[in-house]
C-alpha positions as CSV (number, residue, x, y, z in Angstrom):
1,M,222.7,41.6,83.5
2,H,221.5,40.0,86.6
3,E,218.4,38.7,84.8
4,W,220.5,36.9,82.4
5,G,222.5,35.2,85.1
6,R,219.3,34.2,86.9
7,A,218.0,32.9,83.6
8,A,221.4,31.0,83.1
9,V,221.2,29.3,86.4
10,K,217.5,28.2,86.0
11,L,218.4,26.8,82.4
12,A,221.3,25.1,83.9
13,E,219.1,23.5,86.7
14,K,216.7,22.2,83.8
15,R,219.4,20.9,81.5
16,T,218.3,17.3,81.9
17,E,214.9,18.2,80.8
18,L,215.8,20.2,77.7
19,A,216.6,18.9,74.2
20,M,220.2,19.5,72.8
21,F,219.0,22.6,71.0
22,E,216.2,24.8,72.5
23,D,214.6,28.2,71.5
24,V,214.8,30.2,74.8
25,P,213.4,33.7,74.2
26,F,214.2,36.6,76.3
27,L,211.6,39.3,76.3
28,G,213.1,42.3,74.5
29,H,216.1,40.5,73.3
30,A,214.8,39.1,69.8
31,F,215.5,40.7,66.6
32,T,214.9,40.0,62.9
33,T,217.5,39.7,60.1
34,A,216.1,43.0,58.8
35,D,216.9,44.7,62.4
36,L,220.3,43.2,62.2
37,H,220.9,44.4,58.6
38,R,219.8,48.1,59.7
39,C,221.8,47.9,62.7
40,I,225.0,46.8,60.8
41,E,224.6,49.5,58.2
42,G,224.0,52.2,60.8
43,R,227.0,51.1,62.7
44,T,229.3,50.8,59.8
45,G,227.9,53.6,57.7
46,R,228.0,51.5,54.6
47,P,225.5,49.2,52.7
48,I,225.7,45.5,53.3
49,K,224.3,42.7,51.3
50,I,222.6,39.8,53.1
51,T,222.3,36.4,51.4
52,Q,221.1,33.1,52.2
53,F,223.5,30.3,53.4
54,A,224.7,27.9,50.5
55,W,223.1,24.9,52.2
């Protein structure tokens, strides 16, 4: 968790340089919708359906 804290401080220090929304990847902390789907099904023990947002 210390790495996340350091990253948060560095991002806060650069906040004036960043756009309102930024993609800030953290190595090893990215996942796809398929990964999330698999994880939720594995944890709940039941199938789930993933759909697109209405908009």
